[in-house]
Structure formats: C-alpha cells, structure tokens
N, CA, C and O atoms as CSV, one atom per row, in Angstrom:
chain,resi,resn,atom,element,x,y,z
A,1,UNK,N,N,-235.460,-13.684,-173.067
A,1,UNK,CA,C,-234.754,-14.866,-173.863
A,1,UNK,C,C,-234.124,-15.462,-173.094
A,1,UNK,O,O,-233.155,-14.961,-172.522
A,2,UNK,N,N,-234.615,-16.930,-172.860
A,2,UNK,CA,C,-233.748,-18.344,-171.889
A,2,UNK,C,C,-232.364,-19.301,-172.707
A,2,UNK,O,O,-232.326,-20.391,-173.279
A,3,UNK,N,N,-232.021,-18.945,-172.604
A,3,UNK,CA,C,-230.571,-20.053,-172.884
A,3,UNK,C,C,-231.264,-21.278,-172.569
A,3,UNK,O,O,-231.812,-21.047,-171.492
A,4,UNK,N,N,-231.634,-22.879,-173.053
A,4,UNK,CA,C,-231.679,-23.884,-173.140
A,4,UNK,C,C,-230.569,-24.691,-173.009
A,4,UNK,O,O,-229.784,-24.731,-173.956
A,5,UNK,N,N,-230.352,-25.341,-172.017
A,5,UNK,CA,C,-228.537,-26.493,-172.469
A,5,UNK,C,C,-229.312,-27.304,-173.395
A,5,UNK,O,O,-230.365,-27.895,-173.634
A,6,UNK,N,N,-227.322,-26.735,-174.034
A,6,UNK,CA,C,-227.757,-28.240,-174.850
A,6,UNK,C,C,-227.530,-29.463,-174.672
A,6,UNK,O,O,-227.069,-29.719,-173.560
A,7,UNK,N,N,-227.681,-30.326,-175.358
A,7,UNK,CA,C,-227.941,-32.001,-175.373
A,7,UNK,C,C,-225.979,-32.081,-175.929
A,7,UNK,O,O,-225.333,-31.697,-176.904
A,8,UNK,N,N,-225.679,-32.828,-174.597
A,8,UNK,CA,C,-224.424,-33.224,-175.029
A,8,UNK,C,C,-224.548,-34.011,-176.796
A,8,UNK,O,O,-225.508,-34.641,-177.239
A,9,UNK,N,N,-223.335,-33.712,-177.446
A,9,UNK,CA,C,-222.971,-33.881,-178.597
A,9,UNK,C,C,-223.020,-35.897,-178.972
A,9,UNK,O,O,-222.585,-36.420,-177.946
A,10,UNK,N,N,-223.259,-36.636,-179.665
A,10,UNK,CA,C,-223.294,-38.125,-179.938
A,10,UNK,C,C,-221.847,-38.495,-180.044
A,10,UNK,O,O,-221.560,-39.249,-180.974
A,11,UNK,N,N,-220.906,-38.101,-179.267
A,11,UNK,CA,C,-219.862,-38.553,-179.557
A,11,UNK,C,C,-218.680,-38.780,-178.541
A,11,UNK,O,O,-218.634,-38.007,-177.584
A,12,UNK,N,N,-217.353,-40.134,-178.691
A,12,UNK,CA,C,-216.359,-40.415,-178.005
A,12,UNK,C,C,-215.366,-39.231,-177.788
A,12,UNK,O,O,-215.133,-38.785,-178.911
A,13,UNK,N,N,-214.601,-38.445,-176.748
A,13,UNK,CA,C,-214.060,-37.622,-176.857
A,13,UNK,C,C,-212.087,-38.822,-176.524
A,13,UNK,O,O,-210.900,-38.500,-176.575
A,14,UNK,N,N,-212.709,-39.931,-176.271
A,14,UNK,CA,C,-211.752,-41.043,-175.624
A,14,UNK,C,C,-210.254,-41.347,-176.995
A,14,UNK,O,O,-209.083,-41.498,-176.646
A,15,UNK,N,N,-210.637,-41.364,-178.206
A,15,UNK,CA,C,-209.728,-41.814,-179.003
A,15,UNK,C,C,-208.959,-42.796,-179.115
A,15,UNK,O,O,-209.380,-43.756,-179.761
A,16,UNK,N,N,-207.597,-42.856,-178.520
A,16,UNK,CA,C,-206.526,-44.271,-178.900
A,16,UNK,C,C,-206.817,-45.188,-177.652
A,16,UNK,O,O,-206.415,-46.344,-177.518
A,17,UNK,N,N,-207.592,-44.465,-176.753
A,17,UNK,CA,C,-207.847,-45.328,-175.527
A,17,UNK,C,C,-209.065,-46.084,-175.477
A,17,UNK,O,O,-209.215,-46.864,-174.538
A,18,UNK,N,N,-210.018,-45.960,-176.408
A,18,UNK,CA,C,-210.995,-46.400,-176.868
A,18,UNK,C,C,-211.398,-48.026,-176.060
A,18,UNK,O,O,-212.183,-48.353,-175.170
A,19,UNK,N,N,-210.247,-48.873,-177.043
A,19,UNK,CA,C,-210.484,-50.328,-177.364
A,19,UNK,C,C,-210.277,-50.638,-175.507
A,19,UNK,O,O,-210.959,-51.550,-175.039
A,20,UNK,N,N,-209.257,-49.783,-174.470
A,20,UNK,CA,C,-209.072,-50.348,-173.552
A,20,UNK,C,C,-210.486,-49.822,-172.647
A,20,UNK,O,O,-210.418,-50.282,-171.507
A,21,UNK,N,N,-211.341,-49.248,-172.796
A,21,UNK,CA,C,-212.349,-48.618,-172.085
A,21,UNK,C,C,-213.357,-49.443,-172.627
A,21,UNK,O,O,-214.139,-49.858,-171.773
A,22,UNK,N,N,-213.578,-49.805,-173.775
A,22,UNK,CA,C,-214.276,-51.325,-174.176
A,22,UNK,C,C,-214.402,-52.265,-173.452
A,22,UNK,O,O,-215.371,-52.579,-172.761
A,23,UNK,N,N,-212.851,-53.049,-173.652
A,23,UNK,CA,C,-212.561,-54.058,-172.906
A,23,UNK,C,C,-213.321,-54.100,-171.506
A,23,UNK,O,O,-213.993,-55.107,-171.279
A,24,UNK,N,N,-213.272,-53.090,-170.548
A,24,UNK,CA,C,-213.140,-52.954,-169.233
A,24,UNK,C,C,-214.452,-53.140,-168.959
A,24,UNK,O,O,-214.661,-53.894,-168.009
A,25,UNK,N,N,-215.956,-52.418,-169.817
A,25,UNK,CA,C,-217.039,-52.645,-169.734
A,25,UNK,C,C,-217.351,-54.221,-170.443
A,25,UNK,O,O,-218.354,-54.828,-170.068
A,26,UNK,N,N,-216.745,-54.625,-171.129
A,26,UNK,CA,C,-217.005,-56.050,-171.553
A,26,UNK,C,C,-216.390,-57.434,-170.551
A,26,UNK,O,O,-216.636,-58.611,-170.814
A,27,UNK,N,N,-215.872,-57.141,-169.824
A,27,UNK,CA,C,-215.255,-57.221,-168.548
A,27,UNK,C,C,-216.059,-57.309,-167.314
A,27,UNK,O,O,-216.372,-58.342,-166.724
A,28,UNK,N,N,-216.350,-56.103,-167.001
A,28,UNK,CA,C,-217.569,-55.923,-166.513
A,28,UNK,C,C,-218.625,-57.153,-166.062
A,28,UNK,O,O,-218.775,-57.893,-165.090
A,29,UNK,N,N,-219.534,-56.813,-167.922
A,29,UNK,CA,C,-220.863,-57.325,-168.011
A,29,UNK,C,C,-220.498,-58.687,-168.615
A,29,UNK,O,O,-221.226,-59.107,-169.514
A,30,UNK,N,N,-219.550,-59.351,-168.258
A,30,UNK,CA,C,-218.923,-60.668,-168.968
A,30,UNK,C,C,-220.121,-61.856,-167.966
A,30,UNK,O,O,-220.160,-61.930,-166.738
A,31,UNK,N,N,-221.047,-62.719,-169.037
A,31,UNK,CA,C,-221.854,-63.441,-168.099
A,31,UNK,C,C,-223.136,-62.691,-167.787
A,31,UNK,O,O,-223.938,-63.459,-167.257
A,32,UNK,N,N,-223.551,-61.619,-167.911
A,32,UNK,CA,C,-224.901,-60.947,-167.033
A,32,UNK,C,C,-225.697,-60.713,-168.168
A,32,UNK,O,O,-225.121,-59.936,-168.930
A,33,UNK,N,N,-226.414,-60.953,-168.438
A,33,UNK,CA,C,-228.319,-61.082,-169.414
A,33,UNK,C,C,-228.277,-59.147,-169.153
A,33,UNK,O,O,-228.092,-58.475,-168.137
A,34,UNK,N,N,-228.544,-58.766,-170.600
A,34,UNK,CA,C,-229.028,-57.836,-170.708
A,34,UNK,C,C,-230.787,-57.301,-170.569
A,34,UNK,O,O,-231.671,-57.966,-171.111
A,35,UNK,N,N,-231.025,-56.329,-169.960
A,35,UNK,CA,C,-232.511,-56.678,-169.919
A,35,UNK,C,C,-232.495,-55.192,-170.838
A,35,UNK,O,O,-231.620,-54.326,-170.826
A,36,UNK,N,N,-233.679,-55.224,-171.567
A,36,UNK,CA,C,-233.654,-54.117,-173.015
A,36,UNK,C,C,-234.348,-53.084,-171.897
A,36,UNK,O,O,-235.077,-53.598,-171.048
A,37,UNK,N,N,-234.137,-51.655,-171.880
A,37,UNK,CA,C,-235.095,-51.048,-171.079
A,37,UNK,C,C,-235.077,-49.547,-171.877
A,37,UNK,O,O,-234.238,-49.279,-172.736
A,38,UNK,N,N,-236.070,-48.686,-171.473
A,38,UNK,CA,C,-236.887,-47.626,-172.684
A,38,UNK,C,C,-235.117,-47.244,-172.926
A,38,UNK,O,O,-234.361,-47.281,-171.956
A,39,UNK,N,N,-234.560,-46.853,-174.452
A,39,UNK,CA,C,-233.798,-46.070,-174.018
A,39,UNK,C,C,-231.950,-46.658,-174.145
A,39,UNK,O,O,-230.985,-46.007,-174.545
A,40,UNK,N,N,-232.011,-48.447,-173.510
A,40,UNK,CA,C,-230.810,-48.786,-173.461
A,40,UNK,C,C,-230.620,-50.624,-173.321
A,40,UNK,O,O,-230.888,-51.610,-174.007
A,41,UNK,N,N,-229.953,-50.305,-171.909
A,41,UNK,CA,C,-230.247,-51.963,-171.293
A,41,UNK,C,C,-230.041,-51.352,-170.015
A,41,UNK,O,O,-229.920,-50.139,-169.839
A,42,UNK,N,N,-229.990,-52.621,-168.744
A,42,UNK,CA,C,-229.717,-52.640,-167.995
A,42,UNK,C,C,-229.260,-53.752,-167.594
A,42,UNK,O,O,-229.245,-54.499,-168.572
A,43,UNK,N,N,-228.900,-54.247,-166.742
A,43,UNK,CA,C,-227.891,-55.647,-165.944
A,43,UNK,C,C,-228.094,-55.351,-164.943
A,43,UNK,O,O,-228.128,-54.187,-164.544
A,44,UNK,N,N,-228.460,-57.325,-163.648
A,44,UNK,CA,C,-228.004,-57.195,-162.850
A,44,UNK,C,C,-226.718,-57.882,-162.641
A,44,UNK,O,O,-226.294,-58.903,-163.184
A,45,UNK,N,N,-226.231,-57.200,-161.837
A,45,UNK,CA,C,-224.856,-58.266,-161.405
A,45,UNK,C,C,-224.358,-57.909,-159.523
A,45,UNK,O,O,-224.469,-57.111,-158.592
A,46,UNK,N,N,-223.846,-59.048,-159.908
A,46,UNK,CA,C,-223.382,-58.595,-157.831
A,46,UNK,C,C,-222.543,-57.831,-157.657
A,46,UNK,O,O,-221.622,-57.307,-158.284
A,47,UNK,N,N,-223.459,-57.808,-155.616
A,47,UNK,CA,C,-222.848,-56.417,-155.535
A,47,UNK,C,C,-221.396,-56.063,-155.248
A,47,UNK,O,O,-220.955,-54.990,-154.836
A,48,UNK,N,N,-220.601,-57.422,-155.612
A,48,UNK,CA,C,-218.983,-56.647,-155.157
A,48,UNK,C,C,-218.415,-56.123,-156.438
A,48,UNK,O,O,-217.197,-55.949,-156.446
A,49,UNK,N,N,-219.183,-55.803,-157.671
A,49,UNK,CA,C,-218.656,-54.919,-158.592
A,49,UNK,C,C,-219.528,-53.963,-158.419
A,49,UNK,O,O,-219.921,-53.795,-159.573
A,50,UNK,N,N,-220.051,-53.285,-157.821
A,50,UNK,CA,C,-220.333,-51.749,-157.978
A,50,UNK,C,C,-219.397,-51.150,-158.124
A,50,UNK,O,O,-219.131,-50.646,-159.215
A,51,UNK,N,N,-218.616,-51.028,-157.058
A,51,UNK,CA,C,-217.202,-50.423,-157.042
A,51,UNK,C,C,-216.307,-49.936,-158.472
A,51,UNK,O,O,-215.772,-48.894,-158.849
A,52,UNK,N,N,-216.449,-51.059,-158.913
A,52,UNK,CA,C,-215.849,-51.104,-160.193
A,52,UNK,C,C,-217.049,-50.614,-161.812
A,52,UNK,O,O,-216.702,-50.596,-162.993
A,53,UNK,N,N,-218.127,-50.359,-161.357
A,53,UNK,CA,C,-218.745,-50.648,-162.243
A,53,UNK,C,C,-219.384,-48.937,-162.367
A,53,UNK,O,O,-219.795,-48.353,-163.370
A,54,UNK,N,N,-219.313,-48.616,-161.433
A,54,UNK,CA,C,-219.198,-47.130,-160.525
A,54,UNK,C,C,-217.663,-46.522,-160.979
A,54,UNK,O,O,-217.820,-45.311,-161.141
A,55,UNK,N,N,-216.547,-46.816,-161.189
A,55,UNK,CA,C,-215.454,-45.878,-161.900
A,55,UNK,C,C,-215.631,-46.255,-163.368
A,55,UNK,O,O,-215.560,-45.292,-164.131
A,56,UNK,N,N,-215.838,-47.399,-163.909
A,56,UNK,CA,C,-216.214,-47.510,-165.439
A,56,UNK,C,C,-216.943,-46.692,-166.222
A,56,UNK,O,O,-216.535,-46.225,-167.286
A,57,UNK,N,N,-218.432,-46.417,-165.554
A,57,UNK,CA,C,-219.181,-45.547,-165.556
A,57,UNK,C,C,-219.067,-44.166,-165.819
A,57,UNK,O,O,-219.458,-43.580,-166.828
A,58,UNK,N,N,-218.236,-43.469,-164.371
A,58,UNK,CA,C,-217.748,-42.555,-164.587
A,58,UNK,C,C,-216.735,-42.255,-165.649
A,58,UNK,O,O,-216.897,-41.225,-166.303
A,59,UNK,N,N,-215.712,-43.028,-165.900
A,59,UNK,CA,C,-215.015,-42.645,-166.812
A,59,UNK,C,C,-215.387,-42.588,-168.282
A,59,UNK,O,O,-214.889,-41.810,-169.095
A,60,UNK,N,N,-216.343,-43.524,-168.538
A,60,UNK,CA,C,-217.216,-43.272,-169.877
A,60,UNK,C,C,-217.953,-42.535,-169.909
A,60,UNK,O,O,-218.377,-42.278,-171.036
A,61,UNK,N,N,-218.457,-41.875,-168.908
A,61,UNK,CA,C,-218.652,-40.547,-168.726
A,61,UNK,C,C,-218.775,-39.069,-169.102
A,61,UNK,O,O,-219.528,-38.125,-169.341
A,62,UNK,N,N,-217.192,-39.632,-168.959
A,62,UNK,CA,C,-215.755,-38.123,-168.672
A,62,UNK,C,C,-215.508,-37.836,-170.577
A,62,UNK,O,O,-215.046,-36.773,-170.992
A,63,UNK,N,N,-215.989,-39.199,-171.686
A,63,UNK,CA,C,-215.107,-39.332,-173.132
A,63,UNK,C,C,-216.858,-39.434,-173.522
A,63,UNK,O,O,-217.048,-39.008,-174.661
A,64,UNK,N,N,-217.756,-39.757,-173.040
A,64,UNK,CA,C,-219.287,-39.732,-173.510
A,64,UNK,C,C,-220.351,-39.395,-172.991
A,64,UNK,O,O,-221.175,-40.158,-172.488
A,65,UNK,N,N,-220.419,-38.150,-173.077
A,65,UNK,CA,C,-221.037,-37.389,-171.569
A,65,UNK,C,C,-222.701,-37.377,-172.078
A,65,UNK,O,O,-223.444,-36.587,-171.495
A,66,UNK,N,N,-223.181,-38.114,-172.990
A,66,UNK,CA,C,-224.258,-38.652,-174.056
A,66,UNK,C,C,-224.942,-39.590,-173.269
A,66,UNK,O,O,-226.169,-39.505,-173.220
A,67,UNK,N,N,-224.450,-40.334,-172.742
A,67,UNK,CA,C,-224.523,-41.780,-171.739
A,67,UNK,C,C,-224.867,-41.361,-170.303
A,67,UNK,O,O,-224.392,-40.444,-169.633
A,68,UNK,N,N,-226.010,-42.450,-169.937
A,68,UNK,CA,C,-227.002,-42.026,-168.753
A,68,UNK,C,C,-226.553,-43.178,-168.141
A,68,UNK,O,O,-226.228,-44.200,-168.745
A,69,UNK,N,N,-226.528,-42.977,-166.613
A,69,UNK,CA,C,-225.805,-44.350,-165.742
A,69,UNK,C,C,-226.836,-43.944,-164.644
A,69,UNK,O,O,-227.243,-42.861,-164.222
A,70,UNK,N,N,-227.118,-45.381,-164.322
A,70,UNK,CA,C,-228.278,-45.408,-162.874
A,70,UNK,C,C,-227.666,-46.750,-162.185
A,70,UNK,O,O,-227.574,-47.851,-162.727
A,71,UNK,N,N,-227.356,-46.479,-161.152
A,71,UNK,CA,C,-226.932,-47.602,-159.797
A,71,UNK,C,C,-227.899,-47.859,-158.655
A,71,UNK,O,O,-228.068,-47.180,-157.642
A,72,UNK,N,N,-228.587,-49.151,-159.087
A,72,UNK,CA,C,-229.489,-49.386,-157.749
A,72,UNK,C,C,-228.909,-50.147,-157.145
A,72,UNK,O,O,-228.129,-50.936,-157.677
A,73,UNK,N,N,-229.175,-50.101,-155.686
A,73,UNK,CA,C,-228.709,-51.571,-154.965
A,73,UNK,C,C,-229.691,-52.487,-154.643
A,73,UNK,O,O,-230.866,-52.180,-154.437
A,74,UNK,N,N,-229.165,-53.786,-154.588
A,74,UNK,CA,C,-230.676,-54.643,-154.551
A,74,UNK,C,C,-229.957,-55.952,-153.538
A,74,UNK,O,O,-229.965,-57.113,-153.947
A,75,UNK,N,N,-229.482,-55.652,-152.474
A,75,UNK,CA,C,-229.256,-56.755,-151.597
A,75,UNK,C,C,-228.020,-57.032,-151.743
A,75,UNK,O,O,-227.096,-56.278,-151.438
A,76,UNK,N,N,-227.929,-58.038,-152.179
A,76,UNK,CA,C,-226.995,-59.060,-152.534
A,76,UNK,C,C,-226.561,-58.374,-154.216
A,76,UNK,O,O,-225.346,-58.484,-154.375
A,77,UNK,N,N,-227.136,-57.834,-155.230
A,77,UNK,CA,C,-227.446,-57.462,-156.516
A,77,UNK,C,C,-227.719,-56.150,-156.356
A,77,UNK,O,O,-228.509,-55.591,-155.595
A,78,UNK,N,N,-226.536,-55.480,-157.635
A,78,UNK,CA,C,-226.960,-54.141,-157.964
A,78,UNK,C,C,-227.957,-54.128,-159.246
A,78,UNK,O,O,-228.288,-55.295,-159.460
A,79,UNK,N,N,-228.427,-53.434,-159.977
A,79,UNK,CA,C,-228.849,-53.217,-161.080
A,79,UNK,C,C,-227.922,-51.733,-161.655
A,79,UNK,O,O,-227.613,-50.723,-161.021
A,80,UNK,N,N,-227.615,-52.168,-163.324
A,80,UNK,CA,C,-227.008,-51.070,-163.859
A,80,UNK,C,C,-227.932,-50.983,-164.652
A,80,UNK,O,O,-228.615,-51.968,-164.932
A,81,UNK,N,N,-228.131,-49.863,-165.144
A,81,UNK,CA,C,-228.806,-48.973,-166.096
A,81,UNK,C,C,-228.085,-48.581,-166.909
A,81,UNK,O,O,-227.141,-47.996,-166.378
A,82,UNK,N,N,-228.002,-48.602,-168.479
A,82,UNK,CA,C,-227.014,-47.686,-169.175
A,82,UNK,C,C,-228.146,-46.995,-170.410
A,82,UNK,O,O,-228.784,-47.773,-171.119
A,83,UNK,N,N,-228.278,-45.729,-170.539
A,83,UNK,CA,C,-229.347,-45.237,-171.345
A,83,UNK,C,C,-228.292,-44.232,-172.301
A,83,UNK,O,O,-227.244,-43.678,-171.967
A,84,UNK,N,N,-228.933,-44.237,-173.468
A,84,UNK,CA,C,-228.067,-43.082,-175.215
A,84,UNK,C,C,-229.153,-42.724,-175.522
A,84,UNK,O,O,-229.964,-43.622,-175.297
A,85,UNK,N,N,-229.639,-41.765,-175.972
A,85,UNK,CA,C,-230.234,-41.112,-177.288
A,85,UNK,C,C,-230.026,-41.703,-178.091
A,85,UNK,O,O,-228.849,-41.981,-178.318
A,86,UNK,N,N,-231.143,-42.235,-178.996
A,86,UNK,CA,C,-230.850,-42.842,-180.239
A,86,UNK,C,C,-229.627,-43.094,-181.202
A,86,UNK,O,O,-229.146,-44.006,-181.873
A,87,UNK,N,N,-229.357,-41.557,-180.842
A,87,UNK,CA,C,-228.189,-41.749,-182.225
A,87,UNK,C,C,-227.238,-42.402,-181.412
A,87,UNK,O,O,-226.594,-43.158,-182.140
A,88,UNK,N,N,-226.708,-42.487,-179.823
A,88,UNK,CA,C,-225.850,-43.426,-179.658
A,88,UNK,C,C,-225.857,-44.397,-179.153
A,88,UNK,O,O,-225.243,-44.747,-178.145
A,89,UNK,N,N,-226.890,-45.221,-180.101
A,89,UNK,CA,C,-227.552,-46.836,-179.274
A,89,UNK,C,C,-226.445,-47.894,-180.528
A,89,UNK,O,O,-226.880,-49.028,-180.724
A,90,UNK,N,N,-225.285,-47.555,-181.198
A,90,UNK,CA,C,-224.177,-48.201,-181.454
A,90,UNK,C,C,-223.254,-48.299,-181.024
A,90,UNK,O,O,-222.585,-49.330,-181.102
A,91,UNK,N,N,-222.763,-46.844,-180.183
A,91,UNK,CA,C,-221.957,-46.498,-179.459
A,91,UNK,C,C,-222.133,-47.524,-178.154
A,91,UNK,O,O,-221.228,-48.184,-177.643
A,92,UNK,N,N,-223.338,-47.490,-177.806
A,92,UNK,CA,C,-224.093,-48.516,-176.598
A,92,UNK,C,C,-223.411,-50.121,-177.141
A,92,UNK,O,O,-222.409,-50.541,-176.563
A,93,UNK,N,N,-223.853,-50.689,-177.931
A,93,UNK,CA,C,-223.475,-51.589,-178.845
A,93,UNK,C,C,-222.469,-52.451,-178.483
A,93,UNK,O,O,-222.359,-53.634,-178.161
A,94,UNK,N,N,-221.376,-50.950,-178.722
A,94,UNK,CA,C,-220.246,-51.701,-178.994
A,94,UNK,C,C,-219.346,-51.833,-178.163
A,94,UNK,O,O,-218.326,-52.462,-178.445
A,95,UNK,N,N,-219.559,-51.203,-176.831
A,95,UNK,CA,C,-219.057,-51.125,-175.093
A,95,UNK,C,C,-219.650,-52.502,-175.067
A,95,UNK,O,O,-218.843,-53.432,-175.093
A,96,UNK,N,N,-221.275,-52.859,-175.006
A,96,UNK,CA,C,-221.816,-53.721,-174.322
A,96,UNK,C,C,-221.797,-55.047,-175.166
A,96,UNK,O,O,-221.760,-56.127,-174.576
A,97,UNK,N,N,-221.816,-54.992,-176.318
A,97,UNK,CA,C,-221.700,-56.334,-177.058
A,97,UNK,C,C,-223.553,-56.189,-177.696
A,97,UNK,O,O,-223.913,-56.170,-178.873
A,98,UNK,N,N,-224.279,-56.120,-176.661
A,98,UNK,CA,C,-225.942,-55.845,-177.197
A,98,UNK,C,C,-226.305,-54.722,-177.671
A,98,UNK,O,O,-225.723,-53.667,-177.418
A,99,UNK,N,N,-227.618,-54.866,-178.639
A,99,UNK,CA,C,-228.232,-53.764,-178.924
A,99,UNK,C,C,-229.494,-52.815,-178.687
A,99,UNK,O,O,-230.646,-53.044,-179.057
A,100,UNK,N,N,-229.206,-52.123,-178.254
A,100,UNK,CA,C,-230.440,-51.935,-177.465
A,100,UNK,C,C,-231.710,-50.965,-178.208
A,100,UNK,O,O,-231.592,-50.151,-179.124
A,101,UNK,N,N,-232.941,-51.376,-177.457
A,101,UNK,CA,C,-233.633,-50.400,-178.671
A,101,UNK,C,C,-234.525,-49.128,-177.680
A,101,UNK,O,O,-235.138,-48.959,-176.626
A,102,UNK,N,N,-234.082,-48.493,-178.840
A,102,UNK,CA,C,-234.350,-46.815,-177.803
A,102,UNK,C,C,-235.473,-46.664,-178.232
A,102,UNK,O,O,-235.927,-46.924,-179.347
A,103,UNK,N,N,-236.083,-46.112,-177.084
A,103,UNK,CA,C,-237.438,-45.352,-178.130
A,103,UNK,C,C,-236.985,-43.724,-177.278
A,103,UNK,O,O,-237.590,-42.690,-177.559
C-alpha cells in the first residue's frame, strides 16, 4: 500500500497577524481588476510589483499552504494567479476583496 500525500488543510495558521497580511494583499492588488480563472483569480500587475508579489505570496503560502500562486512575466507586466480548493474560496475573497468562482 502506497501512502498518498494528503492535501493541506484549509486553515490559516497566522492568527493575530492575519489582518496585516490581508492589508499587504489589498495594497498590492489595489486598482487591479481580477479575472476569474478555474479555482481562483488572476491579476495583471506592473512588473515593478513582482518582487513584492513574490514576498507576499511566499508569506501567504507559509500560513495557508492550501493556496497556489503562479507568477508569469509578460514584459512590462506580470500575471499573478491565485488558486484555492473550493473550501478556501471565502479566504481568497477575504485577502483579495473578490469572490472567486471555484471549479
């Protein structure tokens, strides 16, 4: 019998620092229009924000490992995709201010 890796629990381990992390996301995404993608949202952002986006996403991954983040460079812009299992949709809505349609 082979052990299958389990999916991370849909829970945040950040506790009291949660609002600070939400504020970082909201600041990063301010003015950006989300596009609904399968399982989440994606944003087209200026390349000048790519380092900040990578830091915020890495910090989020540390406390909420069920989220998946992808960065794709597009010249002067980059795409930040944020995905979650259906149970995490409300948490993604909390950090982005937008409700994703999960599939």
